[in-house]
C-alpha positions in Angstrom: -30.4 69.5 -49.7 -30.9 70.3 -53.3 -31.6 67.6 -55.8 -29.1 66.5 -58.5 -31.4 67.4 -61.5 -32.0 71.0 -60.3 -28.3 71.8 -60.2 -27.2 69.8 -63.3 -24.9 67.5 -61.3 -23.1 64.3 -62.5 -21.8 61.8 -60.1 -18.9 59.3 -60.7 -18.6 56.3 -58.4 -15.4 54.2 -58.6 -15.6 51.0 -56.4 -12.0 49.9 -56.3 -10.3 47.0 -54.5 -8.8 49.3 -51.8 -11.0 52.4 -51.8 -14.5 53.7 -52.9 -14.3 57.1 -54.5 -17.4 59.3 -55.2 -16.9 62.6 -57.1 -19.8 65.0 -57.7 -19.4 67.4 -60.6 -21.6 70.3 -61.6 -21.9 71.4 -65.3 -21.5 75.2 -65.2 -23.5 77.5 -67.6 -20.3 77.7 -69.8 -20.3 73.9 -70.1 -17.3 73.3 -67.8 -17.1 70.5 -65.2 -16.7 71.9 -61.7 -15.9 69.5 -58.8 -18.3 70.3 -55.9 -18.0 67.2 -53.7 -15.7 64.2 -53.0 -16.2 61.0 -50.9 -13.2 58.8 -50.3 -13.6 55.7 -48.1 -11.6 52.4 -47.6 -13.2 49.6 -49.6 -14.0 46.3 -48.0 -15.5 43.2 -49.7 -13.8 43.8 -53.1 -11.1 41.7 -54.7 -9.5 42.2 -58.1 -12.4 44.4 -59.3 -15.1 41.8 -58.3 -17.5 41.7 -55.3 -16.5 39.3 -52.6 -18.9 40.4 -49.8 -22.0 42.2 -50.9 -22.8 43.7 -47.5 -19.3 45.1 -46.8 -19.2 46.7 -50.3 -22.7 48.3 -49.7 -21.4 49.8 -46.4 -18.3 51.2 -48.1 -20.3 52.7 -50.9 -22.8 54.2 -48.5 -20.1 55.9 -46.5 -18.4 57.3 -49.6 -21.8 58.6 -50.9 -22.7 60.2 -47.6 -19.3 62.0 -47.5 -19.7 63.3 -51.0 -23.4 64.4 -50.4 -22.3 66.3 -47.3 -19.5 68.2 -49.1 -21.6 68.9 -52.2 -24.8 69.7 -50.2 -27.0 67.6 -52.5 -28.9 64.4 -52.5 -27.4 61.8 -54.9 -29.9 59.6 -56.8 -27.9 58.2 -59.7 -24.3 57.6 -60.6 -22.0 56.7 -63.5 -20.4 53.5 -62.3 -16.9 52.1 -63.1 -16.3 48.4 -63.6 -13.1 46.3 -63.9 -11.9 42.7 -63.5 -10.3 40.0 -65.5 -13.8 39.1 -67.0 -13.5 42.3 -69.2 -12.5 41.5 -72.8 -12.4 43.4 -76.1 -12.6 42.9 -79.9 -12.5 45.0 -83.0 -15.3 44.5 -85.6 -16.4 46.0 -89.0 -19.9 46.7 -90.3 -21.2 47.9 -93.7 -24.5 49.4 -94.9 -25.8 51.1 -98.0 -26.3 54.9 -97.7 -30.1 55.6 -97.9 -30.3 59.1 -99.3 -27.0 59.5 -101.2 -25.9 61.6 -98.2 -24.8 60.2 -94.8 -27.3 61.0 -92.0 -27.2 60.1 -88.2 -29.6 57.2 -89.0 -27.0 55.7 -91.4 -24.3 56.0 -88.7 -26.6 54.3 -86.2 -27.3 51.5 -88.8 -23.7 50.9 -89.6 -22.7 50.8 -85.9 -25.6 48.4 -85.3 -24.3 46.2 -88.1 -20.8 46.2 -86.7 -21.9 45.2 -83.2 -24.2 42.4 -84.5 -21.6 39.8 -83.7 -22.2 36.7 -81.5 -21.0 37.0 -77.9 -21.1 34.4 -75.2 -24.5 34.1 -73.3 -22.8 35.0 -70.0 -21.4 38.2 -71.5 -22.9 41.6 -72.1 -21.7 44.5 -74.3 -20.4 47.4 -72.2 -19.2 49.7 -75.0 -19.3 50.0 -78.8 -16.8 52.7 -79.6 -16.5 53.9 -83.2 -12.9 54.1 -84.5 -13.3 55.4 -88.0 -15.7 55.3 -91.0 -15.2 54.7 -94.8 -17.5 56.1 -97.4 -17.0 54.3 -100.8 -13.2 54.6 -101.4 -12.6 57.3 -98.8 -11.1 55.8 -95.6 -10.2 57.1 -92.2 -13.2 59.4 -91.8 -13.9 60.6 -88.2 -17.4 62.1 -88.9 -19.1 61.2 -92.1 -22.4 63.1 -91.7 -23.3 65.0 -94.9 -20.8 63.2 -97.1 -22.1 61.7 -100.4 -21.7 58.1 -101.2 -23.3 54.7 -101.9 -22.1 52.5 -99.1 -20.5 53.1 -95.7 -18.3 51.0 -93.5 -17.5 51.4 -89.8 -14.7 50.0 -87.6 -15.7 49.7 -83.9 -14.1 48.6 -80.7 -16.4 46.4 -78.5 -15.8 46.0 -74.8 -17.7 43.2 -73.1 -18.0 42.1 -69.4 -19.4 39.1 -67.5 -23.2 39.6 -66.9 -23.1 38.3 -63.3 -20.1 40.5 -62.3 -21.9 43.6 -63.7 -25.2 42.6 -61.9 -23.3 42.3 -58.6 -21.7 45.7 -58.7 -24.9 47.3 -59.8 -26.7 45.6 -57.0 -24.4 47.2 -54.4 -25.3 50.6 -55.8 -29.1 49.9 -55.9 -29.0 48.6 -52.3 -27.8 52.1 -51.4 -31.0 53.5 -53.0 -29.1 54.7 -56.1 -29.5 54.1 -59.8 -26.6 53.2 -62.0 -26.9 55.5 -65.1 -24.2 53.7 -67.0 -21.5 51.1 -66.5 -18.2 52.2 -67.8 -14.9 50.3 -68.1 -12.5 51.9 -65.6 -9.5 52.4 -68.0 -11.8 54.1 -70.5 -13.0 56.5 -67.8 -9.4 57.1 -66.7 -8.3 57.9 -70.2 -11.0 60.6 -70.4 -9.5 62.4 -67.4 -5.7 61.9 -67.9 -5.1 62.0 -71.7 -4.9 65.0 -74.0 -6.4 65.0 -77.5 -2.9 65.2 -78.9 -1.8 62.0 -77.0 -4.9 60.2 -78.3 -4.1 61.2 -81.9 -0.4 60.5 -81.6 -1.0 57.1 -79.8 -0.8 56.5 -76.1 -1.4 53.7 -73.6 -3.1 54.4 -70.3 -2.0 52.0 -67.6 -4.3 52.4 -64.5 -2.5 50.5 -61.6 -4.9 50.0 -58.8 -4.8 47.7 -55.7 -6.4 44.6 -57.4 -6.1 45.1 -61.2 -4.1 46.9 -63.9 -6.4 48.3 -66.5 -5.1 49.2 -70.0 -6.5 51.3 -72.8 -4.5 51.9 -76.0 -5.3 54.8 -78.3 -4.0 55.4 -81.8 -5.2 58.0 -84.4 -7.7 59.5 -82.0 -9.6 56.3 -81.2 -9.4 53.4 -78.7 -7.8 50.3 -80.3 -7.2 47.8 -77.4 -8.4 47.3 -73.8 -7.4 44.7 -71.2 -7.3 43.9 -67.5 -4.4 42.3 -65.8 -5.5 40.7 -62.4 -2.4 41.7 -60.5 -1.4 45.0 -59.0 -0.5 47.0 -55.8 -1.9 44.5 -53.3 0.9 42.1 -54.4 3.5 44.7 -53.4 1.8 45.1 -50.0 1.7 41.3 -49.4 5.4 41.0 -50.3 6.3 43.7 -47.7 4.0 42.0 -45.1 5.5 38.5 -45.6 9.2 39.4 -45.9 9.2 41.9 -43.1 6.8 39.9 -41.0 4.5 42.9 -40.3 0.6 43.2 -40.4 -1.0 44.0 -43.8 -2.2 47.4 -42.5 1.3 48.4 -41.4 2.8 47.0 -44.7 0.4 49.3 -46.6 1.5 52.3 -44.5 5.2 51.4 -45.1 4.6 51.1 -48.9 2.9 54.5 -49.0 5.4 56.4 -46.8 8.8 54.8 -47.6 8.7 52.6 -50.6 10.7 53.2 -53.8 10.5 51.1 -57.0 14.2 51.5 -57.8 16.8 50.4 -55.2 19.5 52.6 -56.9 17.6 55.7 -55.9 17.7 54.9 -52.2 20.6 55.6 -49.8 21.8 52.5 -47.8 22.1 54.7 -44.7 18.4 55.5 -44.5 16.5 53.4 -41.9 12.8 52.9 -41.2 10.9 51.5 -38.3 9.0 48.2 -39.1 6.2 47.2 -36.6 6.2 43.5 -35.7 3.3 41.0 -35.2 2.1 39.6 -31.9 3.1 42.5 -29.7 6.8 42.1 -30.4 9.0 45.2 -30.5 9.5 47.2 -33.7 12.6 46.6 -35.7 14.8 49.1 -37.6 15.5 48.2 -41.2 17.3 49.7 -44.2 15.1 51.5 -46.7 17.2 50.1 -49.4 16.2 46.5 -48.3 12.6 47.6 -48.7 13.4 48.8 -52.3 15.1 45.4 -53.0 11.8 43.7 -52.1 9.6 46.0 -54.2 11.7 46.4 -57.4 11.3 42.7 -58.6 7.5 43.0 -58.1 7.2 46.2 -60.1 9.4 44.6 -62.8 7.0 41.7 -62.9 3.9 44.0 -63.1 5.5 46.1 -65.9 6.5 43.0 -67.9 2.9 41.8 -67.8 1.9 45.3 -69.2 4.6 45.1 -71.9 3.4 41.6 -72.9 -0.1 42.9 -73.2 1.0 45.8 -75.4 3.0 43.5 -77.6 0.1 41.1 -77.9 -2.1 43.9 -79.1 0.3 44.6 -82.0 0.2 48.3 -81.3 3.6 48.8 -79.7 4.8 50.9 -82.7 1.7 53.1 -82.7 2.0 54.6 -79.2 4.4 57.4 -80.1 3.2 59.6 -77.1 4.3 56.8 -74.8 2.7 55.5 -71.6 0.6 57.4 -69.0 0.6 55.7 -65.6 -2.3 56.4 -63.3 -4.1 54.9 -60.3 -3.0 54.8 -56.7 -0.1 52.3 -57.1 1.6 54.5 -59.8 2.4 57.2 -57.3 5.4 55.5 -55.6 8.8 57.1 -55.9 10.9 55.7 -58.7 8.0 54.2 -60.6 8.2 56.6 -63.6 12.0 56.2 -63.9 11.8 52.4 -63.6 8.9 52.2 -66.2 10.9 54.4 -68.7 13.9 52.1 -68.3 11.8 49.0 -68.9 9.4 50.1 -71.6 12.1 52.2 -73.5 9.6 54.9 -74.3 8.3 58.2 -72.7 6.3 57.6 -69.4 4.5 60.2 -67.4 2.2 60.2 -64.3 -1.4 61.0 -65.2 -3.6 63.1 -62.8 -7.1 64.4 -63.8 -7.1 67.4 -66.1 -9.8 69.6 -67.6 -11.9 70.1 -64.4 -12.4 73.2 -62.2 -13.9 73.8 -58.7 -12.4 71.8 -55.8 -9.6 70.4 -58.0 -7.2 70.1 -55.0 -9.3 67.1 -53.9 -8.9 65.2 -57.1 -5.5 66.2 -58.4 -4.2 62.7 -57.7 -3.7 59.6 -59.9 -6.0 57.7 -57.5 -8.9 59.8 -58.5 -8.4 59.4 -62.3 -11.2 56.9 -62.8 -13.9 58.7 -60.7 -13.1 62.0 -62.4 -13.1 60.3 -65.8 -16.6 58.9 -65.0 -17.8 62.5 -64.7 -16.3 63.5 -68.0 -17.7 60.4 -69.7 -21.1 61.1 -68.1 -21.1 64.7 -69.3 -20.4 63.5 -72.9 -23.2 60.8 -72.7 -25.7 63.5 -71.5 -24.7 65.8 -74.3 -25.2 63.0 -76.9 -28.6 62.3 -75.4 -29.6 65.9 -75.7 -28.4 66.0 -79.3 -30.5 62.9 -80.1 -33.6 64.4 -78.5 -33.0 67.7 -80.4 -32.8 65.8 -83.8 -36.0 63.8 -82.9 -37.8 67.0 -82.0 -36.7 68.6 -85.3 -38.0 65.5 -87.2 -41.4 65.6 -85.5 -41.5 69.4 -86.2 -40.8 68.8 -89.9 -43.4 66.1 -90.1 -46.1 68.3 -88.6 -45.1 71.1 -91.0 -45.4 68.7 -94.0 -48.8 67.3 -92.8 -50.2 70.8 -92.1 -49.1 72.1 -95.6 -50.7 69.0 -97.2 -53.9 69.8 -95.4 -53.8 73.4 -96.5 -53.2 72.2 -100.1 -56.2 69.7 -99.9 -58.8 72.1 -98.4 
């Protein structure tokens, strides 16, 4: 098996409540991201984005990694890891610094971002992301990239995402116990937005709503930058539990019924259509109307979408998401969900599947793979930034050597 470094591979690992997805991407010579391997295994030991049983999670991760390695014919050593859970929180902050050499350099940008993120956070929290929104140089506001601009002082607005330290340690521990290294921890909704949103939607304003099994992750964009993030600790598992309780059927069968026959709007289902519902304790299966199933599911989706609507209103950005809402994640695939969401939110809603990748795309063209594919895209951008920083550092060293050697030539 070839090593990751030799083939310029990036690996995204999404440890969800219901499934563990590993996606291996290769950066091609023309800088495209090609999918070369996918591992998709049921998750055990996870609840609402948090680790419940360390050993069960490790087993699920190992199986997913093994499957992806086999398909990609490589040995995975490090991954970009997604994280979610109700412990995730966000805040917007400002920072200001004087411009050193009358012209903005990368060093000035680093300094102003450092000033913006120098805010007190709780001891049990850690910073996940510090995402620049825009810069101001003197009186000029709304600057996306201020490098090379002249001025006296610069201000930056940033979006800070924090998470609970212990929660992050637990999920990283699961990866490390599989003999892997976590390159970077990334908030799941941020990763999903990388794979499902177009640049136009980010500019116009859009809200990514990633509905998984345990959590709903939100990321709101406006004017090309992320403005608000949140996690709602309720999602698809509630729908499955409702089906199991009301129809008195085992959880595993309730999940199958949800995937195969469920519809989020009862008005879209014919009353004549019947489905077989397995019973518990060896009792015979029963025949039930599919419309009855929709009547159970619709109130739960209404409740979930109302929680999302409340969060959008709380952010104060409701009027800024002109491109509407992009639903993604496994629980968003159900029939009738888009129509129901448009009715409730009163704005455009579409289903988001990963875009902007090539290779084995048929394996990831599904809302359930949005986070794992987005982790690859995020990882690619991180690696590029790292290369740019190293290039700038090398140029600085080169210039210093030139200056020192010319000084020596002048002296002797």
